[in-house]
N, C-alpha and C positions, 0 to 999 in steps of 0.2 A: 632791411633796417638792422643795424648791428644791435646785439644784445647788450643790455646795460650791465655794468659791473656789479651793481648791488641787486641783482635779480633774486638772490636768496632772501634778502630782507623783504622784498616785495611779496614773494611767495609766503613768507612767514606772516606778513600782515594779513594776507588773504586767508590764512589758516591752513595752507597746504603743508602736510607733514612729510618728512623725509622717510620713505619706507625702510631704507637701510638702517637709519638711526632707530626706528621703532623696533625692527626685528632684533637689533642688538640689545635693546633695553627692555624686552618683554619680561624677563625673569625678575628684574629689579623693580619694576613698576615705574621707572623713570623714562619719560618719553623724549628726553633730550632737551637741548636749549631752545628748540623752536617753540614747543609748548611746555613750559616749565612747571606745569601742575603735577605734583607728586601723588601717586596713588598709595593709599594706606592699605597695606595687605592685612594688617591686624584687624581692620574694621569689617572683614568678611568679603571684600571685593576681590575675588580670586578668579575672575573670568579669564583673564589673560593667561594665568598659569594653567588653568584647566584646558584652555584651547591649545596651548603648546603641548601639554601631555597627550591630548587626544590626537594631535597631529603626529606626534612621535609614534603612538600606537598604530595609527593608520599606516605610517611608513613601514613599521616592522611587519604588519600583516601583508602589505603589498610586496615587500621583499620575500616573505615566506611563500606567498602564492607564486611569485616569479620563479623561485628556486624549485618549488614542487613541479611546476610546468616544465621547467628545464630538465629536471631529473626524469620526468615521464617521457619527454621527447627523446632523451638520450637512451632510455630503456627500450622504447619502441624502435629506435634506429638500430640498436644492437641486436634486437630480435630480427629485424629485417635483414641485417647483415649476416646473422647466423643462418637464417633461412636461405638466403642467397648462396652462402657457402655450401650448405647441405645440398641444395639443388645442383650446384656446380659439381660437387663430388658424385652425386647420383648420375648426372649426365656422363661424367668421366667413366664410371663403372659400366654403365650401359654401352658406351662406345667401345670400351675394352672388350666386353663380352661379344659385341658384334664383330669386332676385328678377329677375335678368336674363332668365332663360328664361320668366318669366311674360309678358314683353313679346310682343306679337303679331308684331312685325317681327323677332324674334330670329333665326329661321331664315333669313330673307331677308338680314339684315345679316351673319350668319355665312357664308352662301354667297357673298355679295359680297366679303367679306374674303378667303376662300380663293381666289376667282377672281382677285382683285387680286394675291394672293401668287403664284399661278401665272403670271400675266401678267408680273409683275415678274421672276420667275425666268427666263421665256422671253426677256424683254428683256435681262436681264443676260447670258444665254447668247449671244444674238445679238451683243451688244456685244463679248463676249469673242472670238467667232469673227471679227468684223471686225478687232479689234486684232491677232489672230494673222495674218490674211490681209495686213494692212498691213505687219506685221513681215517676213513672207515676201517680199512685194513689194520692200520696201526692201533686203533681203539680195540678192535677185535682181538688182536694178538695180546694186547695188554690185559684184557679180560681173561683170556685163556691162561696167561701166565699167573694171574691172581688165583684162578681156580686150581691150577696145579699146586701152587703154594699151599692153598687151603687143604687140598687132598693129602698132602704129606702128613697131616696130623693123624695120629693113631685113632682118635675118637671121632674122626670126621664121618666115617661110614655109619657109626652108631647114631651120631647126632642127625645125620641125613635121614636114616631110617626112622628115627623117632619123629622128625618133622613131617615126613610123608605119612606116617601112621596117624599123627594128630590131624593132619589135613583130611585123611580119609574118614577119621572119626567125626570130625566136624561136618564133613559132607554127609555122612550117614545121619547125624543128628538133624541137620537141616532138612534132609529128605523125610525123616520121620515127622518132624514138625509140620512139614508141608502136607504129608498124608493126613495128619490129624486135622489140620485146617480144612482140607477138602471134605473129610468125613463130616465135620461139624457143619459146614455149609450145606452139604446134601441133606443132613437131618433137619436143618432149619428150613430149607426149601420144602421138604416133605411135610413138616409140621404146618407150614404156611398153607400148603395145598389142602391138607386135611381141614384146617380151620376155615378156609374159604368154602369148602364143600359143605361143612356143617352149617355155615351161615346161610348158604343158598337153600339148603333143605329146610331150615327154620323159616325162611321167608316164604317158601312154598307151602308149608303146613299152616301158616298163620291164617290165610283166608278160609281154610276148611274149618278151623276152630271157631272162627267168627260166625260161620253159617250154622254150626251145631248149636251155639249159644243162642242164636236168634230163634231157632225152632223149639228150644226147651221152654216150658212154662215156669212160673215162679215156684210151683210145688215139686218140680223136678220131673214131671211127666211131659211127654211131648204133646203137641196139639193134635196130632193124628190119632193118638190113643183116646183122647177126650172125645173126639168126634165119633169114633167107633162105639164107645160106651153109651153115648147119647142115642145112637141109632138102635142099639139093643134094648134100651129101656122103652123106646117107642114101640 
C-alpha cells in the first residue's frame, strides 16, 4: 500500500513529535509547529535545559575517560616496545660474547688484557708515589731554605738559646709542680690511713667501756668490792 502524501499531518494528529525538530528547539523551549505549545522558561520549568546540560557534561566525562584509557594504552604499548628493544639488545650482546668466546685465542687475549690492566694500575700507583715523594721533597727543601734564611740573622742563636732555656725552665717548673702534687697525695693517703686506724681502735675500745660501766655501782664502787665487805662483816 503506497504511503499517503499527507502522512505528516496524520502523525501530527496522533501526537507523534518529530525528534529532529525537538532536538533543534530544546534550548528555546519551542517544540516546533507540530506541537505549538510554548514553554515559559521564566516560570521555572527548566527541565529541558538541565537535561541538555547534563547530557553535555556526560559527554565530556565520556570523552575524558576515553582519552585517559587511550593514553594509558599508549604508555603501556611504549613500555612493551622499550622492553622488547632492551631484550633484543641484550640478546645481541650475549650473541656477540658467544661468538667472541668461540675464538681459540679468547682466553689468552682475555688474560693478556687483564694482565695489562694490572700492570697499568701498578704503573699508575708507582707514578703517584713518585709524585708524592717529589712534592714532599720540594716542601722539605723549602723549609730548609726558610731555616737558612732565619739563621742568617745575628740574633738568631741568642733567640734560639733563650727559647730553649725557657722551655727547660718550664719543664723544670712542671716537674717541680708534679713532685709537689705527688707529695701532697702521699700525705693525704697517709693521713687517711691514720684516721681509719684511729676509728677502728675507737670502735674496739667502745665495748670494753660499756662493760666497765655496767660493773660500776652508783656510788662509784664495783659490785665485787661490796660483796667482799659484806662477807667480812659476817
